[in-house]
C-alpha positions in Angstrom: -96.9 -99.4 13.2 -97.2 -97.1 16.2 -99.2 -93.8 16.1 -95.9 -91.9 16.6 -94.3 -93.8 13.7 -97.3 -93.0 11.5 -97.2 -89.3 12.3 -93.4 -89.2 11.5 -94.0 -91.0 8.2 -96.8 -88.6 7.2 -94.7 -85.7 8.3 -91.8 -86.8 6.1 -94.1 -87.4 3.2 -95.6 -83.9 3.6 -92.2 -82.3 3.8 -91.1 -84.1 0.7 -94.2 -82.9 -1.2 -93.7 -79.3 0.1 -90.0 -79.3 -1.0 -91.0 -80.7 -4.4 -93.7 -78.1 -4.9 -91.4 -75.3 -3.7 -88.7 -76.4 -6.1 -91.1 -76.6 -9.0 -92.5 -73.2 -8.3 -89.1 -71.5 -8.0 -87.9 -73.4 -11.0 -90.9 -72.3 -13.1 -90.2 -68.7 -12.1 -86.6 -68.9 -13.3 -87.7 -70.6 -16.5 -90.2 -67.9 -17.2 -87.7 -65.1 -16.6 -85.0 -66.7 -18.7 -87.5 -67.4 -21.6 -88.8 -63.8 -21.6 -85.2 -62.5 -21.6 -84.2 -64.7 -24.6 -87.2 -63.4 -26.5 -86.4 -59.8 -25.6 -82.7 -60.1 -26.6 -83.7 -61.6 -30.0 -86.2 -58.8 -30.6 -84.0 -56.0 -29.3 -80.3 -57.1 -29.2 -77.9 -54.8 -27.4 -76.2 -52.4 -29.8 -73.0 -52.0 -27.8 -72.8 -48.3 -28.5 -72.2 -46.0 -25.5 -70.3 -42.9 -24.5 -67.0 -43.5 -22.8 -64.3 -41.3 -21.2 -60.8 -41.3 -22.8 -58.0 -42.8 -20.8 -56.4 -40.4 -18.4 -53.1 -40.8 -16.5 -52.7 -39.2 -13.0 -49.6 -39.0 -10.9 -50.2 -40.3 -7.3 -47.2 -40.3 -5.0 -44.4 -42.2 -6.8 -46.7 -44.0 -9.2 -49.0 -43.3 -12.1 -52.6 -44.5 -12.4 -54.3 -44.7 -15.8 -58.1 -45.3 -15.9 -59.6 -47.0 -19.0 -63.3 -47.2 -19.8 -63.2 -48.8 -23.3 -62.0 -52.3 -23.9 -59.9 -51.8 -27.0 -57.9 -49.0 -25.3 -56.9 -51.2 -22.3 -56.3 -54.2 -24.5 -53.9 -52.2 -26.7 -52.0 -51.0 -23.6 -51.9 -54.5 -22.1 -50.6 -56.1 -25.3 -47.9 -53.3 -25.6 -46.8 -54.1 -22.1 -46.6 -57.9 -22.9 -44.6 -57.2 -26.0 -42.1 -55.0 -24.0 -41.7 -57.6 -21.2 -38.0 -58.5 -20.5 -38.1 -60.6 -17.3 -41.5 -61.8 -16.0 -45.2 -61.7 -16.8 -48.0 -62.5 -14.4 -51.4 -62.9 -16.1 -54.7 -63.9 -14.5 -58.2 -63.9 -15.8 -61.7 -65.2 -15.1 -62.8 -65.5 -18.8 -60.5 -65.9 -21.8 -62.5 -66.2 -25.0 -61.1 -68.2 -28.0 -61.8 -65.4 -30.4 -59.7 -62.8 -32.2 -58.7 -60.9 -29.1 -58.3 -64.0 -27.0 -56.0 -65.5 -29.7 -54.0 -62.3 -29.9 -53.3 -62.4 -26.1 -52.4 -66.1 -26.3 -50.0 -65.5 -29.2 -48.2 -62.6 -27.5 -47.9 -64.5 -24.1 -46.4 -67.5 -25.9 -44.1 -65.3 -27.9 -42.9 -63.7 -24.7 -42.2 -67.1 -23.2 -40.3 -68.2 -26.3 -38.0 -65.2 -26.1 -37.1 -66.1 -22.5 -39.6 -64.2 -20.4 -40.9 -66.2 -17.5 -44.7 -66.3 -18.0 -47.1 -67.3 -15.3 -50.8 -67.8 -16.3 -53.7 -68.4 -14.0 -57.2 -69.0 -15.6 -60.4 -70.1 -14.0 -61.8 -73.3 -15.4 -65.4 -72.5 -14.6 -65.3 -69.2 -16.3 -64.0 -70.9 -19.5 -66.3 -73.9 -19.4 -67.6 -73.3 -22.9 -64.3 -72.2 -24.5 -63.0 -74.5 -27.2 -60.7 -77.1 -25.5 -58.1 -76.7 -28.3 -57.7 -73.1 -27.4 -56.7 -74.1 -23.8 -53.8 -76.1 -25.1 -50.4 -74.5 -24.4 -47.0 -75.4 -25.7 -44.5 -77.1 -23.4 -42.0 -74.4 -22.7 -39.7 -74.2 -19.7 -40.6 -70.5 -19.3 -44.4 -71.0 -19.6 -46.2 -71.9 -16.3 -49.9 -72.5 -16.6 -52.4 -73.1 -13.7 -56.0 -73.8 -14.5 -57.9 -73.0 -11.4 -60.0 -76.2 -10.7 -63.5 -76.5 -12.0 -64.7 -78.5 -9.0 -64.0 -77.2 -5.5 -64.4 -79.8 -2.8 -65.8 -77.3 -0.3 -69.0 -77.3 -2.3 -69.8 -80.8 -0.9 -68.3 -80.4 2.6 -69.6 -76.8 3.2 -66.0 -75.7 3.8 -65.9 -72.0 2.8 -62.1 -72.2 2.6 -62.4 -74.6 -0.4 -65.0 -72.8 -2.4 -65.2 -69.8 -4.6 -64.0 -69.0 -8.1 -60.9 -67.1 -9.3 -62.8 -64.0 -10.5 -59.6 -61.8 -10.6 -58.3 -60.0 -13.7 -54.6 -59.1 -13.4 -51.6 -58.4 -15.6 -48.2 -57.5 -14.1 -45.1 -57.0 -16.3 -41.6 -56.9 -14.9 -42.9 -55.5 -11.6 -43.1 -52.1 -13.5 -46.6 -52.0 -14.7 -49.8 -53.7 -13.6 -53.4 -53.8 -14.7 -56.6 -54.6 -12.7 -60.3 -54.2 -13.2 -63.5 -55.7 -14.7 -62.3 -56.5 -18.2 -62.1 -60.2 -19.1 -60.4 -61.1 -22.4 -62.5 -61.3 -25.5 -63.6 -59.4 -28.6 -67.1 -58.8 -27.2 -65.6 -56.8 -24.3 -63.3 -54.8 -26.6 -66.1 -52.6 -28.0 -69.5 -53.7 -26.8 -69.2 -53.7 -22.9 -68.7 -50.7 -20.7 -66.1 -51.6 -18.1 -63.4 -50.0 -16.1 -59.7 -51.0 -15.7 -56.8 -49.3 -14.1 -53.1 -49.4 -15.0 -50.4 -48.8 -12.4 -46.9 -47.8 -13.1 -44.2 -47.3 -10.4 -43.7 -48.5 -6.9 -47.3 -49.2 -6.2 -47.4 -52.0 -8.8 -46.3 -54.2 -5.9 -49.9 -54.0 -4.6 -50.9 -56.1 -7.6 -47.8 -58.2 -7.9 -48.0 -59.3 -4.2 -51.6 -60.4 -4.8 -50.6 -62.6 -7.8 -47.6 -64.0 -5.9 -49.8 -65.0 -2.9 -52.4 -66.7 -5.1 -49.9 -68.5 -7.2 -47.9 -69.9 -4.3 -51.1 -71.1 -2.6 -52.6 -72.7 -5.7 -49.6 -73.9 -7.8 -49.1 -77.5 -8.6 -46.2 -79.2 -6.7 -43.9 -79.3 -9.8 -44.4 -75.6 -10.5 -41.9 -73.0 -9.2 -42.6 -71.0 -6.1 -42.5 -67.2 -6.6 -40.4 -65.0 -4.3 -42.3 -62.7 -1.9 -40.1 -59.6 -2.0 -42.1 -57.3 0.1 -43.2 -53.7 -0.7 -40.7 -51.4 -2.4 -42.3 -48.4 -0.7 -44.9 -47.7 2.0 -47.6 -45.7 0.2 -51.0 -45.7 1.9 -52.7 -43.7 -0.9 -52.7 -46.7 -3.2 -53.5 -50.0 -1.6 -54.5 -53.4 -3.0 -57.2 -55.5 -1.2 -57.6 -59.2 -2.0 -60.4 -61.4 -1.0 -59.1 -64.8 -0.2 -61.8 -67.3 0.9 -59.1 -70.0 1.5 -57.9 -67.8 4.4 -61.4 -66.3 5.3 -60.1 -62.9 4.4 -62.6 -60.5 2.8 -61.2 -56.9 3.1 -62.9 -55.6 -0.1 -66.3 -55.8 1.6 -64.8 -53.9 4.6 -63.4 -51.1 2.5 -66.8 -50.6 0.8 -68.6 -50.5 4.2 -66.0 -48.2 5.7 -66.2 -45.7 2.8 -70.0 -45.7 2.9 -70.0 -45.1 6.7 -67.6 -42.2 6.3 -69.4 -40.5 3.4 -70.4 -37.0 4.1 -71.5 -35.6 0.7 -71.8 -38.2 -2.1 -71.4 -41.9 -3.0 -71.3 -42.9 -6.7 -71.4 -46.6 -7.4 -71.2 -48.5 -10.7 -71.9 -52.2 -10.6 -72.6 -55.0 -13.0 -74.4 -57.2 -10.5 -75.8 -55.3 -7.5 -77.2 -57.6 -4.9 -76.2 -56.0 -1.5 -76.1 -58.0 1.7 -77.8 -56.8 4.8 -74.9 -54.7 6.1 -74.1 -53.0 2.7 -77.8 -52.4 2.1 -78.1 -50.8 5.6 -74.9 -48.7 5.0 -76.4 -47.2 1.8 -79.8 -46.5 3.3 -78.2 -44.9 6.4 -76.0 -42.7 4.2 -79.0 -41.5 2.1 -81.1 -40.8 5.2 -78.3 -38.6 6.7 -78.3 -36.5 3.6 -75.6 -38.1 1.5 -76.3 -38.2 -2.3 -76.2 -41.9 -3.1 -76.3 -42.9 -6.8 -76.1 -46.5 -8.0 -75.6 -47.2 -11.7 -76.4 -50.7 -12.9 -77.3 -52.2 -16.3 -80.9 -51.8 -17.4 -80.5 -55.4 -18.6 -77.3 -57.4 -17.8 -76.0 -60.6 -19.3 -77.3 -62.5 -16.2 -81.0 -62.1 -16.1 -81.4 -63.9 -12.8 -79.0 -61.5 -11.2 -81.1 -58.6 -12.5 -84.2 -60.0 -10.9 -82.5 -60.8 -7.6 -81.2 -57.2 -7.6 -84.7 -55.7 -8.1 -85.9 -57.1 -4.8 -83.9 -54.4 -3.1 -85.1 -51.5 -5.2 -88.1 -50.6 -3.2 -86.1 -50.2 0.1 -83.4 -48.2 -1.6 -85.8 -45.9 -3.5 -87.9 -45.2 -0.4 -84.7 -44.3 1.5 -83.7 -41.8 -1.2 -81.0 -43.8 -3.0 -80.9 -42.9 -6.7 -81.0 -45.9 -9.1 -79.7 -45.3 -12.7 -80.1 -47.9 -15.4 -77.5 -48.0 -18.2 -79.0 -48.5 -21.6 -78.0 -50.3 -24.8 -74.9 -52.0 -23.6 -73.7 -54.1 -20.7 -72.0 -52.0 -18.0 -69.6 -54.4 -16.2 -67.6 -52.0 -14.1 -66.9 -52.5 -10.4 -66.2 -49.0 -9.0 -67.1 -46.6 -6.3 -66.0 -43.0 -5.5 -66.8 -41.1 -2.4 -66.7 -37.4 -1.5 -64.2 -36.4 -4.1 -61.5 -38.1 -2.0 -61.7 -41.9 -2.2 -62.1 -44.4 -5.0 -62.0 -48.1 -5.7 -61.5 -49.9 -9.0 -61.4 -53.7 -9.2 -62.9 -57.1 -9.9 -65.4 -57.4 -7.1 -69.2 -57.0 -7.6 -71.4 -55.9 -4.7 -73.0 -59.4 -4.4 -72.4 -62.3 -2.0 -70.1 -64.2 -4.4 -67.7 -61.4 -4.8 -67.9 -60.0 -1.2 -67.6 -63.3 0.7 -67.2 -66.0 -1.9 -64.7 -65.5 -4.7 -61.1 -64.6 -5.0 -61.1 -60.9 -5.9 -58.7 -57.9 -6.1 -59.6 -54.2 -5.8 -57.5 -51.1 -5.6 -58.3 -48.5 -2.9 -57.0 -45.1 -3.9 -57.0 -41.9 -1.8 -56.5 -39.0 -4.2 -58.6 -36.0 -5.0 -57.6 -35.8 -8.7 -58.4 -39.5 -9.2 -61.7 -39.1 -7.5 -62.6 -36.1 -9.6 -61.8 -38.1 -12.7 -63.9 -41.0 -11.5 -66.8 -38.6 -11.0 -66.3 -37.4 -14.6 -66.5 -41.0 -15.7 -69.7 -41.5 -13.7 -71.2 -38.3 -15.2 -70.5 -39.5 -18.7 -72.1 -42.8 -18.0 -75.2 -41.1 -16.6 -75.7 -39.5 -20.1 -76.5 -43.0 -21.3 -78.7 -43.9 -18.3 -82.2 -43.2 -17.1 -83.2 -42.7 -13.5 -85.7 -45.1 -12.0 -88.1 -43.3 -9.7 -90.2 -44.8 -6.9 -93.3 -43.8 -8.8 -92.2 -45.7 -11.9 -91.1 -48.7 -9.9 -94.4 -48.9 -7.9 -96.3 -49.4 -11.2 -94.9 -52.8 -12.1 -97.4 -55.6 -12.5 -98.3 -58.1 -9.7 -96.9 -61.0 -11.7 -93.6 -59.1 -11.8 -93.6 -58.7 -8.1 -94.4 -62.4 -7.6 -91.5 -63.5 -9.8 -89.2 -61.2 -7.9 -90.0 -62.8 -4.6 -89.7 -66.3 -6.1 -86.2 -65.5 -7.4 -85.0 -63.5 -4.3 -83.8 -66.6 -2.4 -81.3 -67.3 -5.2 -79.6 -63.9 -4.7 -77.0 -65.2 -2.2 -75.9 -67.8 -4.7 -75.1 -65.2 -7.4 
């Protein structure tokens, strides 16, 4: 063997060893974090008790917007809408638990189909991987159309962004008259133990949600399933707009609306997020806003249901705190809302987290609303949430142990995958 060949062989062997060691170290870090989290949750399980703001309905242009911050309230409203359906129901969710609440939704949707309502269901297979297969069985009805979004997306192997991403959306539209969107999945846990935010639209602007469902259904339906008509907007109303991330078309407007609002902010930015792992541009936008005197407050769970996401998020805390961004940690319950309100003028409520998977990976839907009264209400919701949160200061954060800092850096590379 030539000297060059020997050098190449040794180089390959060294690279293989380096990759194996790196994988082992990163894997060990994840295992440690997960194990500690399991012990903590057994010792101190979340109580699920938290303050919440009562539902409030506001008139905006020719529509009404109702904001919900407690699961049972929005479930009651959604089920009432399903029961009143006369013509068509569009229902889409990421997670649909096979528990009491999940069964109630299933029964009501089937009952609607049995009375002649055209019912269209879209459910993500990945999000329901551990759900009882028997629950996923649906009766054969001519008015019931079900599409399970595929578990395996071929783009994961071919690195084709257009064929990756999960259906992370949560939508309900009934008769084109009322529509719901927000962070709530379907399940008993979310009804009383998670703090989330959902919005209900009534009136002409329901089209903003209806159009999103129609686009997604027509693109992802099976060949034998009916195509939905694209009727176009009933009114041009810029104060309420729907934005849908569609990786299949390389469209990510939700990220843009967040960035534009941050760049325009003059006085304050209030953000509530379940999983806060900002990309370079969003991180810079928040830091720039704080440094020019804008009050930036970010509310996240003290401990979320995804511990790796928590640790990945923490790798950004030092930069944010040094720039003057306020970080608030929600205690005792999982806060799962995806909202932001800016300067008492602009707000967004939807399904997208500020992380890579939501911003540039998954199918998502957010409402963008320009209305002073709605923004004022969202600020009240935020203020209520802060009564159940503690502010993390730079001094407190700087006291964490060296082992904690090391684990953060080992987990940081996984942030873009969450």
